[in-house]
FIKOL-224049 format. One line per field, with one value per residue: x, y, z of N, C-alpha, C in turn; residue in one letter; residue number from 1. Coordinates in steps of 0.2 Angstrom, whole numbers, plus 5000, padded with zeros to 4 digits. Atoms other than C-alpha are relative to their C-alpha. Example, Ala and Ser with C-alpha at 12.3 -4.5 7.8 and 13.67 -1.06 7.14 Angstrom:
<nodes>
npx c(5004;4996) $
npy c(4994;4994) $
npz c(5000;4999) $
capx c(5062;5068) $
capy c(4978;4995) $
capz c(5039;5036) $
cpx c(5004;4996) $
cpy c(5006;5005) $
cpz c(5000;5003) $
resn c(a;s) $
resi c(1;2) $
</nodes>
This chain:
<nodes>
npx c(5000;4994;5002;4995;4995;5000;4996;4997;5002;4996;5002;5001;4993;4996;5003;4998;4993;4999;4997;5003;5003;5000;5003;4995;5003;5006;4999;4998;4994;4996;4994;4994;5003;4997;4995;4998;4993;4999;5002;4995;4993;5001;4999;4993;4995;5003;5005;5006;5006;5005;5006;5000;5006;5003;4998;5006;4999;5005;4998;5001;5000;5002;4994;4997;4998;4993;5000;5004;4997;4994;5004;5003;4995;4994;4995;5001;5003;4999;4994;4999;5001;5005;4998;4996;5004;4997;5002;5002;5005;5006;5000;5005;4998;4995;4994;5000;5000;5006;4998;4995;5003;4997;5004;4998;5003;5002;5001;4999;5004;5003;4995;5003;4997;5001;5000;5000;5007;5004;5001;5003;5006;4998;4996;5005;5004;4996;4998;5007;5001;4995;5000;5004;4997;4996;5003;4998;5005;4997;5005;4998;4999;4998;5003;4998;4994;4997;4993;4996;4993;4995;4994;4995;4994;5002;5006;4999;5000;5006;5004;4998;5003;5007;5002;4995;4999;4993;4999;4994;5001;5004;4997;5003;5005;5003;5005;5002;5005;4997;5004;4996;5004;5006;5004;4997;4998;4995;4994;4996;4994;5000;5001;4999;4996;4992;4997;5003;5007;5006;5007;5004;5007;5004;5007;5000;5002;4994;4995;4999;4996;4994;4997;4998;4994;4994;4998;4996;4993;4996;4999;4993;4996;5001;5005;5006;5005;4998;5005;4999;4995;4993;5000;4998;4992;4996;5000;4996;4993;4999;5001;5006;5005;5006;5004;5003;4995;4995;5004;5007;5002;4996;4994;4999;4994;4993;5000;4999;4994;5001;5001;4998;5005;5004;4997;5002;4998;5005;5004;5006;5001;5003;5003;4995;4994;4998;4998;4994;4994;4999;4997;4993;4996;4999;4996;4993;4998;5001;5002;5005;4997;4998;5001;4994;5001;4997;4999;5000;4994;5003;5005;5007;5003;5004;5006;5002;5002;4995;4995;4992;4998;4993;4999;5006;5005;5003;4997;5004;5005;5000;5006;5001;4995;5001;4994;4997;4997;4994;4995;5000;5001;5006;4999;5005;4999;5003;4998;4996;4998;4994;4993;4998;5002;4994;4998;4995;5001;5000;5005;5007;5004;5007;5003;5004;5004;4996;4993;4997;4996;4995;5001;4995;5003;4997;5003;5004;5003;4996;4998;5000;4999;4994;5003) $
npy c(5007;5002;5006;5006;5000;5004;5006;5003;5007;5004;4999;5006;5004;4996;5001;5007;5000;4997;4993;4994;4996;4993;4997;4996;4997;5003;5007;5005;5002;5003;4996;5005;5006;5002;4995;4995;5000;5006;4999;4995;5004;5005;4997;4997;5005;5006;4997;4999;5000;4995;4999;4993;4999;4994;4995;4998;5001;4996;5001;4994;5003;4995;4998;4994;5002;4998;4993;4998;5001;4995;4994;5000;5002;4996;5004;5001;5007;5002;5003;5007;5005;5006;5005;4996;4996;4994;4996;4993;4997;4996;4994;4995;4994;4996;5004;5004;5007;5004;5007;5003;5005;5004;5001;5005;5000;5007;5001;4994;4995;5002;4999;5000;4995;5002;4995;5002;5002;4995;4995;5003;4997;4993;5001;5002;4994;4995;5002;5000;4993;4998;5004;4996;4998;5005;5006;5005;5002;5002;5006;5002;5007;5002;5007;5005;5002;5001;4998;5004;4999;5004;4995;5003;5003;5006;5000;5003;5007;5002;4999;5005;5007;5000;4997;5000;4994;4998;4996;4997;4995;4995;4995;4996;4996;5003;5005;5004;5005;5006;5004;5002;5005;5002;4994;4995;4995;4995;5000;4994;5000;4994;5001;4994;5003;4999;5006;5003;5003;5001;4999;5004;4997;5006;4999;5002;5007;5005;4998;5005;5005;4997;4999;5007;5003;4996;5003;5007;4999;4996;5003;5002;4994;4996;4995;4999;4995;4994;4995;4993;4997;5001;4997;4993;4999;5002;4995;4995;5002;4999;4993;4999;4996;5003;4994;4998;4999;4996;4997;4998;4995;4994;5000;5002;5005;4996;4999;5006;5003;5004;4996;5004;5004;4995;4999;4993;5001;5003;4996;4998;4998;5005;4997;4998;4998;4993;5000;5004;4996;4995;5004;5002;4994;4999;5005;4999;4994;5000;5007;5001;5005;5006;5006;5004;5006;4998;5006;4998;5002;5004;5006;4997;5000;4994;5001;4995;4994;4998;4994;5001;4994;4999;4994;4998;4998;5005;4999;5004;5004;5007;5002;5007;5002;5007;5004;5004;5007;5001;4996;5001;4993;4997;4995;4996;4996;4993;4994;4995;4995;5002;4999;5005;5006;5003;5006;4998;4994;5001;4996;5001;5004;5001;4999;5006;4999;4995;5002;5000;5006;4999;5004;4999;4999;5005;5000;5005;5004;5003;5007;5001;5007;5002;5002) $
npz c(4999;5003;5004;4998;5005;5005;4999;5006;5001;4996;4993;4996;5000;4995;4993;4998;4998;4993;5001;4997;5006;4999;5005;5003;5006;5002;5002;4995;5003;4995;4998;4999;4999;4994;4998;5006;5001;5003;5007;5003;5001;5005;5007;5001;5001;5003;5004;4996;5004;4998;5003;5001;5004;4999;5005;5004;5007;5005;5006;5005;5007;5005;5005;4997;4993;4999;5000;4995;4994;5000;4998;4993;4995;5001;5003;5007;5001;5007;5001;4996;5005;4998;4995;4995;4995;4998;4993;5002;4995;5003;4996;5001;5004;4997;5000;4994;5002;4999;4998;5005;5004;5005;5006;5004;5007;5001;5008;5004;4998;4994;4994;4993;4995;4993;4995;4993;4998;4997;5005;5006;5003;5002;5006;5005;5001;5004;5007;5003;5002;5005;5006;5005;5006;5003;5003;4995;4995;4993;4997;4993;5000;4993;4999;5005;4998;4994;5001;4996;5002;4997;4999;4996;5004;5003;5004;5007;5000;4998;5006;5005;4998;5001;5007;5006;5003;5001;4995;5001;5004;4997;4996;4995;5002;5006;4999;5006;4999;5000;4996;4994;4997;5003;4999;5004;4996;5003;4996;5000;4996;4996;4993;4996;4994;5002;5003;5006;4999;5006;4999;5005;5001;5002;4998;4993;4999;5001;4995;4995;5003;5002;4994;4998;5004;4998;4994;5001;5004;4996;4993;5000;5000;4994;5001;4995;5002;4997;5000;5002;4996;5003;5007;4999;4998;5006;5004;4997;5001;5007;5001;5005;4997;4999;5000;4994;4996;5004;5006;4998;5005;4998;5003;5007;5001;4999;4993;4997;5002;5005;5006;5006;5004;5004;5007;5003;5007;5004;5005;4997;4993;4995;4994;4995;5003;4998;4993;4999;5002;4994;4994;5002;4999;4993;4998;5002;4997;4992;4998;4994;4995;5004;4996;4997;4995;4994;4996;4992;4996;4994;5001;5001;5007;5003;5004;5005;4996;4995;5003;5001;4997;4999;4997;4996;5005;5004;5007;5004;4997;5002;5004;4998;4995;4998;4998;5006;4998;5003;4997;4992;4996;5003;5006;5002;5005;4998;5004;4996;5003;5004;4997;4995;5003;5002;4996;4995;4996;4993;4996;5002;4996;5001;4993;4998;4994;4996;5000;5007;5001;5005;5006;5005;5006;5005;5007;5001;4995;4995;5002;5007;5001;5004;5007) $
capx c(4863;4880;4880;4888;4905;4907;4914;4927;4924;4937;4928;4923;4941;4949;4938;4942;4960;4957;4961;4958;4946;4945;4934;4945;4938;4921;4927;4929;4947;4960;4972;4983;4981;4994;5010;5012;5030;5030;5020;5031;5047;5039;5037;5054;5063;5050;5033;5016;4998;4986;4968;4967;4949;4945;4954;4943;4944;4937;4938;4940;4936;4934;4944;4948;4952;4970;4967;4953;4964;4979;4966;4959;4975;4992;5002;5004;4993;4995;5013;5009;5012;5000;5002;5011;5006;5009;5009;5000;4988;4971;4971;4958;4958;4968;4981;4977;4979;4963;4971;4986;4983;4989;4983;4985;4983;4974;4972;4972;4958;4955;4963;4960;4962;4965;4961;4963;4948;4943;4944;4936;4919;4927;4939;4924;4914;4928;4932;4913;4912;4928;4923;4911;4916;4927;4923;4926;4916;4920;4913;4913;4921;4923;4912;4920;4936;4944;4962;4975;4994;5009;5024;5041;5058;5050;5035;5042;5045;5028;5019;5029;5021;5004;5005;5014;5013;5030;5034;5052;5047;5035;5043;5040;5024;5018;5003;4997;4982;4985;4979;4984;4979;4966;4959;4959;4968;4977;4994;5003;5020;5016;5015;5016;5029;5046;5048;5046;5028;5012;4995;4981;4965;4952;4933;4927;4919;4937;4946;4944;4951;4965;4969;4970;4981;4993;4993;4998;5011;5018;5019;5037;5043;5037;5022;5009;4993;4996;4985;4984;4995;5011;5006;5008;5025;5031;5026;5033;5050;5049;5045;5029;5016;4999;4984;4977;4994;5008;4995;4980;4970;4980;4995;5000;5012;5026;5022;5023;5040;5032;5032;5040;5023;5016;5019;5018;5025;5010;4998;4983;4976;4973;4964;4975;4988;4988;4989;5002;5013;5012;5016;5031;5038;5035;5044;5060;5060;5054;5055;5040;5042;5050;5046;5060;5063;5066;5074;5072;5087;5076;5061;5046;5035;5030;5012;5004;5001;5015;5026;5044;5054;5071;5078;5062;5052;5040;5048;5036;5024;5024;5013;5016;5026;5028;5041;5052;5054;5068;5078;5073;5069;5054;5053;5043;5040;5037;5036;5049;5055;5068;5082;5081;5078;5096;5101;5111;5104;5107;5095;5079;5066;5048;5037;5030;5017;5028;5045;5056;5063;5079;5077;5090;5085;5088;5084;5070;5067;5072;5074;5078;5077;5093;5090) $
capy c(5018;5009;4996;4978;4977;4968;4950;4943;4926;4919;4925;4908;4901;4915;4912;4893;4897;4907;4924;4940;4950;4969;4981;4989;5002;4994;4976;4962;4958;4947;4957;4942;4924;4921;4931;4948;4946;4928;4933;4948;4937;4924;4936;4943;4926;4913;4918;4924;4922;4937;4940;4957;4956;4972;4982;4991;4985;4997;4992;5005;4999;5008;5015;5031;5021;5026;5044;5045;5038;5050;5064;5058;5052;5061;5047;5044;5029;5029;5023;5007;4992;4977;4966;4980;4990;5007;5016;5032;5044;5052;5070;5084;5100;5108;5094;5086;5067;5057;5040;5031;5018;5003;5003;4987;4986;4970;4972;4984;4994;4987;4993;4989;5002;4996;5008;5007;4999;5015;5026;5014;5022;5040;5034;5026;5042;5053;5042;5041;5060;5062;5050;5062;5066;5051;5035;5024;5015;5014;4998;4994;4977;4976;4961;4952;4949;4941;4946;4934;4938;4927;4938;4933;4926;4909;4915;4911;4893;4891;4898;4887;4872;4878;4886;4884;4902;4910;4917;4920;4931;4941;4957;4968;4978;4966;4955;4940;4929;4912;4897;4894;4878;4875;4893;4906;4921;4938;4935;4951;4953;4967;4969;4980;4971;4976;4958;4948;4942;4939;4946;4935;4942;4928;4926;4925;4908;4901;4910;4896;4883;4894;4898;4879;4875;4889;4883;4865;4871;4883;4871;4864;4882;4889;4899;4905;4915;4933;4948;4966;4970;4963;4970;4987;4984;4976;4991;5003;4995;4996;5015;5013;5026;5022;5033;5043;5043;5048;5053;5064;5077;5090;5085;5085;5072;5085;5088;5069;5067;5058;5071;5058;5050;5067;5067;5085;5079;5069;5074;5085;5092;5082;5085;5095;5100;5119;5116;5103;5114;5127;5114;5108;5126;5128;5112;5118;5136;5133;5114;5108;5097;5081;5063;5054;5039;5040;5026;5026;5026;5019;5007;5019;5018;5033;5034;5044;5062;5063;5079;5078;5091;5099;5113;5114;5117;5107;5103;5090;5076;5057;5049;5030;5022;5004;4992;4985;4966;4967;4981;4977;4995;5006;5016;5029;5039;5058;5074;5086;5103;5102;5109;5094;5081;5076;5058;5060;5076;5078;5084;5077;5069;5063;5070;5054;5059;5074;5066;5070;5053;5054;5048;5046;5053;5040;5039;5029;5014;5006;4989;4984;4966;4957;4955) $
capz c(5066;5063;5049;5052;5044;5028;5027;5015;5007;5019;5035;5042;5038;5048;5063;5062;5063;5079;5071;5081;5070;5069;5060;5047;5034;5036;5034;5047;5045;5054;5064;5069;5071;5085;5087;5077;5079;5073;5058;5054;5055;5044;5030;5032;5032;5025;5019;5025;5018;5018;5015;5007;5000;5007;4994;4981;4962;4949;4931;4917;4899;4882;4867;4878;4894;4894;4890;4903;4917;4912;4914;4931;4939;4941;4932;4913;4911;4892;4894;4905;4894;4893;4908;4918;4933;4940;4957;4955;4964;4962;4969;4971;4961;4974;4973;4990;4989;4988;4988;4981;4969;4958;4940;4931;4912;4908;4889;4875;4882;4899;4916;4934;4947;4965;4979;4997;5006;5016;5000;4987;4986;4986;4972;4962;4964;4958;4943;4939;4939;4929;4915;4907;4889;4887;4877;4893;4906;4925;4933;4952;4953;4972;4973;4959;4967;4982;4985;4992;4994;4997;5003;5008;5001;4999;4989;4972;4977;4985;4969;4958;4967;4962;4945;4928;4924;4919;4936;4932;4918;4929;4934;4949;4946;4932;4931;4920;4919;4924;4934;4952;4960;4947;4950;4937;4943;4939;4946;4951;4957;4969;4988;5003;5014;5006;5001;4985;4983;4973;4974;4967;4961;4960;4961;4979;4977;4973;4988;5001;4989;4984;5002;5007;4992;4996;5014;5009;4996;5009;5024;5019;5017;5033;5027;5040;5039;5043;5048;5046;5061;5054;5037;5045;5054;5037;5027;5040;5040;5021;5022;5012;5015;5022;5018;5032;5040;5027;5014;5017;5007;5017;5007;4989;4982;4983;5001;5004;4995;4981;4967;4955;4952;4945;4926;4920;4903;4898;4884;4889;4905;4921;4937;4949;4937;4941;4959;4958;4947;4961;4974;4964;4963;4981;4985;4976;4983;5001;5005;5015;5030;5024;5028;5038;5048;5066;5077;5096;5107;5121;5122;5121;5106;5096;5089;5075;5081;5093;5091;5085;5095;5095;5105;5115;5099;5089;5072;5066;5069;5069;5056;5060;5074;5080;5088;5073;5075;5062;5070;5088;5092;5090;5074;5066;5051;5053;5044;5050;5046;5032;5043;5054;5040;5036;5042;5058;5064;5082;5096;5089;5100;5101;5115;5122;5136;5141;5140;5125;5121;5110;5092;5078;5061;5047;5028;5023;5021;5037;5029;5011;5006;4999;4980) $
cpx c(5007;4998;5006;5006;5000;5005;5003;4998;5004;4998;5000;5007;5004;4998;5002;5007;5002;5003;4996;4998;4999;4996;5005;4997;4993;4999;5002;5006;5004;5006;5006;4997;5003;5004;5001;5007;5002;4998;5004;5006;4999;5000;5007;5005;4997;4995;4994;4994;4995;4994;4999;4994;4997;5002;4995;5003;4995;5003;4998;5001;4998;5006;5004;5002;5006;5000;4996;5004;5006;4997;4998;5005;5006;5005;4998;4998;5001;5007;5001;4999;4995;5004;5004;4996;5004;4998;4999;4995;4994;5000;4993;5002;5005;5007;5001;4999;4994;5001;5006;4998;5005;4996;5004;4997;4999;4999;5000;4996;4996;5005;4996;5003;4999;5001;5000;4993;4996;4999;4996;4994;5002;5004;4995;4996;5003;5001;4993;4998;5004;4999;4996;5004;5005;4996;5003;4995;5004;4995;5003;5001;5002;4998;5002;5006;5001;5007;5005;5008;5004;5006;5005;5005;4998;4994;5000;4999;4993;4995;5002;4997;4993;4998;5006;5001;5007;5001;5007;5000;4996;5004;4996;4995;4998;4994;4998;4995;5003;4995;5004;4996;4993;4995;5002;5001;5004;5005;5004;5006;5001;4999;5001;5004;5007;5003;4997;4993;4996;4994;4995;4993;4996;4992;4999;4998;5007;5005;5002;5005;5007;5004;5003;5005;5006;5003;5004;5006;5005;5003;5008;5004;4999;4995;4995;4995;5002;4995;5002;5005;5007;5000;5002;5007;5004;5001;5004;5007;5002;4999;4995;4994;4993;4995;4996;5006;5006;4997;4993;4998;5003;5007;5000;5006;5006;5001;5003;5007;4999;4998;5001;4994;4995;5003;4997;5001;4994;4995;4993;5000;4999;4998;5006;5006;5003;5003;5006;5006;5002;5004;5007;5005;5001;5005;5007;5002;5000;4998;4995;5003;5001;4999;5006;4998;5003;5001;5001;5007;4998;4995;4993;4998;4997;4994;4998;4997;5004;5004;5007;5002;5008;5001;4994;4994;4997;5002;4996;4995;5001;4994;4999;5006;4998;5007;5002;5002;5007;5006;5001;5000;4994;5002;4994;5001;4997;5002;5003;5002;5006;5007;5002;4999;5006;5001;5005;4999;4999;4994;4993;4997;4993;4997;4995;4997;5004;5007;5003;5005;5005;4999;5006;4996;5003;4996;4996;5002;5004;5003;4999;5002;5007;4997;5003) $
cpy c(4997;4993;4994;5000;4994;4994;4998;4993;4995;5001;4994;4997;5004;4998;4993;4999;5004;5007;5005;5005;5007;5003;5005;5003;4997;4993;4997;4997;4997;5004;4996;4993;4997;5006;5005;4999;4994;5001;5005;4996;4995;5003;5002;4994;4994;5002;5000;5000;5005;5000;5008;5002;5006;5006;5001;4999;5004;4999;5006;4997;5006;5002;5006;4998;5003;5008;5003;5000;5005;5007;5000;4999;5005;4996;5000;4993;4997;4996;4993;4995;4995;4995;5003;5003;5006;5003;5007;5003;5003;5006;5005;5006;5004;4996;4996;4992;4997;4993;4999;4993;4995;4999;4994;5000;4993;4998;5007;5006;4999;5001;4998;5004;4997;5005;4997;4999;5006;5006;4997;5003;5007;5000;4999;5006;5005;4998;5000;5007;5002;4997;5004;5003;4995;4994;4995;4999;4999;4995;4999;4993;4997;4993;4995;4997;4998;5001;4996;5002;4995;5004;4996;4997;4993;5000;4997;4992;4997;5001;4996;4993;5000;5003;4999;5006;5002;5005;5004;5006;5006;5005;5003;5005;4998;4995;4996;4996;4993;4995;4998;4995;4998;5006;5005;5006;5005;4999;5006;4999;5007;4998;5006;4998;5002;4993;4998;4997;5000;5002;4997;5002;4994;5001;4998;4993;4995;5002;4995;4995;5002;5000;4993;4998;5003;4998;4994;5001;5003;4997;4998;5007;5005;5005;5000;5005;5006;5005;5007;5004;5000;5003;5007;5001;4999;5006;5006;5000;5002;5007;5001;5004;4997;5006;5001;5001;5004;5004;5002;5006;5007;5001;4999;4995;5003;5001;4993;4997;4995;5003;4996;4997;5005;5001;5006;4999;4997;5004;5002;5002;4994;5004;5002;5003;5007;5000;4996;5003;5005;4997;4998;5006;5001;4995;5001;5007;5000;4993;4999;4995;4993;4993;4996;4994;5002;4993;5002;4998;4996;4995;5003;5001;5006;4998;5006;5006;5003;5005;4998;5007;5000;5007;5003;5002;4994;5001;4995;4995;4993;4998;4992;4998;4993;4997;4996;4993;4999;5004;4999;5006;5003;5005;5004;5004;5007;5005;5005;5006;4999;5001;4995;4993;4996;4994;5002;5006;4999;5004;4999;4995;4999;5001;4994;5001;5005;4999;5000;4995;5002;4995;5002;5001;4996;5001;4994;4996;4998;4994;5000;4992;4999;4998;4993) $
cpz c(4996;4996;5002;4995;4995;5001;4994;4999;5005;5008;5005;5001;5005;5007;5002;5001;5006;4999;5005;4995;5003;4995;4997;4993;4998;4999;5007;4998;5005;5001;5001;5002;5007;5002;4995;4998;4996;4992;4996;4998;4995;4993;4998;4998;4996;4995;5004;4995;5002;4996;4999;4996;5001;4995;4994;4992;4996;4993;4995;4993;4995;4996;5003;5007;5003;5001;5006;5007;5001;5002;5008;5005;4998;4995;4992;4998;4993;4999;5004;4995;5002;5005;5005;5005;5002;5006;4998;5006;4997;5005;4999;4996;5003;5002;5006;4998;5002;5002;4995;4998;4996;4994;4996;4993;4998;4993;4997;5002;5007;5006;5006;5005;5007;5005;5007;5003;5003;4995;4994;4997;4998;4993;4994;4998;4996;4993;4996;4997;4995;4993;4995;4994;4997;4998;5005;5005;5007;5003;5007;5000;5007;5002;4996;5001;5008;4999;5005;4999;5004;5000;5004;4995;4997;4996;4993;5000;5002;4994;4995;5001;4998;4993;4995;4997;5001;5006;5000;4995;5002;5004;5005;4997;4993;5002;4994;5002;5000;5005;5006;5004;4997;4999;4995;5004;4996;5005;4999;5004;5004;5008;5004;5006;4999;4998;4993;5002;4995;5004;4995;5001;4998;5002;5007;5001;4999;5006;5005;4997;4999;5007;5003;4996;5001;5007;5000;4997;5004;5006;5000;5000;5005;5000;5005;4998;5004;5000;4999;5005;4998;4994;5001;5002;4994;4996;5003;5000;4993;4998;4995;5004;5001;5000;5006;5005;4996;4995;5002;4994;5002;4996;4993;4999;5001;5007;5003;4997;4994;4993;4994;4997;4996;4993;4996;4992;4996;4996;5004;5007;5005;5006;5005;4997;5002;5007;5001;4997;5005;5005;4998;5000;5007;5003;4999;5003;5008;5002;5005;5005;4996;5004;5001;5004;5006;5004;5007;5002;5006;4998;4999;4993;4998;4997;4996;5004;5005;4997;5000;5002;4999;5003;5003;4996;4997;4993;4996;5003;4997;4996;5001;5004;5002;5002;4993;5002;4996;5003;5007;5004;4997;4995;4998;4994;5002;4995;5004;4996;4996;5003;5004;4996;4998;5005;5005;5004;5007;5004;4999;5005;4999;5007;5001;5007;5004;5001;4993;5000;4994;4994;4995;4993;4995;4993;5000;4994;5006;4998;4992;5000;4996;4993;4998) $
resn c(x;x;x;x;x;x;x;x;x;x;x;x;x;x;x;x;x;x;x;x;x;x;x;x;x;x;x;x;x;x;x;x;x;x;x;x;x;x;x;x;x;x;x;x;x;x;x;x;x;x;x;x;x;x;x;x;x;x;x;x;x;x;x;x;x;x;x;x;x;x;x;x;x;x;x;x;x;x;x;x;x;x;x;x;x;x;x;x;x;x;x;x;x;x;x;x;x;x;x;x;x;x;x;x;x;x;x;x;x;x;x;x;x;x;x;x;x;x;x;x;x;x;x;x;x;x;x;x;x;x;x;x;x;x;x;x;x;x;x;x;x;x;x;x;x;x;x;x;x;x;x;x;x;x;x;x;x;x;x;x;x;x;x;x;x;x;x;x;x;x;x;x;x;x;x;x;x;x;x;x;x;x;x;x;x;x;x;x;x;x;x;x;x;x;x;x;x;x;x;x;x;x;x;x;x;x;x;x;x;x;x;x;x;x;x;x;x;x;x;x;x;x;x;x;x;x;x;x;x;x;x;x;x;x;x;x;x;x;x;x;x;x;x;x;x;x;x;x;x;x;x;x;x;x;x;x;x;x;x;x;x;x;x;x;x;x;x;x;x;x;x;x;x;x;x;x;x;x;x;x;x;x;x;x;x;x;x;x;x;x;x;x;x;x;x;x;x;x;x;x;x;x;x;x;x;x;x;x;x;x;x;x;x;x;x;x;x;x;x;x;x;x;x;x;x;x;x;x;x;x;x;x;x;x;x;x;x;x;x;x;x;x;x;x;x;x;x;x;x;x;x;x;x;x;x;x;x;x;x;x;x;x;x;x;x;x;x;x;x;x;x) $
resi c(1;2;3;4;5;6;7;8;9;10;11;12;13;14;15;16;17;18;19;20;21;22;23;24;25;26;27;28;29;30;31;32;33;34;35;36;37;38;39;40;41;42;43;44;45;46;47;48;49;50;51;52;53;54;55;56;57;58;59;60;61;62;63;64;65;66;67;68;69;70;71;72;73;74;75;76;77;78;79;80;81;82;83;84;85;86;87;88;89;90;91;92;93;94;95;96;97;98;99;100;101;102;103;104;105;106;107;108;109;110;111;112;113;114;115;116;117;118;119;120;121;122;123;124;125;126;127;128;129;130;131;132;133;134;135;136;137;138;139;140;141;142;143;144;145;146;147;148;149;150;151;152;153;154;155;156;157;158;159;160;161;162;163;164;165;166;167;168;169;170;171;172;173;174;175;176;177;178;179;180;181;182;183;184;185;186;187;188;189;190;191;192;193;194;195;196;197;198;199;200;201;202;203;204;205;206;207;208;209;210;211;212;213;214;215;216;217;218;219;220;221;222;223;224;225;226;227;228;229;230;231;232;233;234;235;236;237;238;239;240;241;242;243;244;245;246;247;248;249;250;251;252;253;254;255;256;257;258;259;260;261;262;263;264;265;266;267;268;269;270;271;272;273;274;275;276;277;278;279;280;281;282;283;284;285;286;287;288;289;290;291;292;293;294;295;296;297;298;299;300;301;302;303;304;305;306;307;308;309;310;311;312;313;314;315;316;317;318;319;320;321;322;323;324;325;326;327;328;329;330;331;332;333;334;335;336;337;338;339;340;341;342;343;344;345;346;347;348;349;350;351;352;353;354;355;356;357;358;359;360;361;362;363;364;365;366;367;368;369;370;371) $
</nodes>
């Protein structure tokens, strides 16, 4: 028996705006409001407003919270400063990626772990199992938060109209408690679009008032509501991995080209250390397939699972693909054999329904914002 998808606190508002809704990781979420391309371009040139309340918040508190998270995750959480955030991962004992995460340090002994919607329960269960023996507590706070995001070059100006928090002093990957449009919020300078922006964690009962206030403040700046569809093309252009596509339990962080997030130098053991040390060694002696960018010479769009080919042989697989509104061409991320990973490698194509369409190998990301 299938269960009905969960609804965010903004569900009625999305429907009133005419959003096309979709089931995503067990949640009913807005896919788009009107034109995906217009929403994408708004974030690149002005600003977009997103409901991300499907993400999973897990609070970890206690005297040994930092030591516990450094054991449970691959990063060194003990070195995260108060009010700062860190991108990290949780892996299995064999080194396979369970999820990629952002960990916020909210206080001396309080942290918030933000997991992807589809993995939130898995991450919660893993942390709950791993906390044994530590003076720390793991708490499921998924129902305690709604999450709104303002992304795009106009986002600082929009936010300054609704908060007196020190946004100029708020660095990338940092968060501070404040008030936004009269609503208490954790204001984080994070995002998944490749643009400057803010993510606002608030109580669900305040979500609608905050959305309306941001909509009004953003109107002079060209802000529009944006759905998950353009969020996907934005993150793809920015070369940001998506769990289930670029990241899976079949890959270690080293296989995914993200070995930098694994901190072997931290104190004590951590889950997956032995397997990851072996993976790091393998990556140096016999490089695994590498994640690269592919830009189409034609108009046909590659999709996840399509084979990457060269000299009549399969040399890799597409993990994500879509038309790029910014480049005006189809693009893809793909894992390819190391021999074909250098930008400019010739003779590479994608097998699109039996036809080998030519693609240019490029370095990631496809798009970088102007600082």
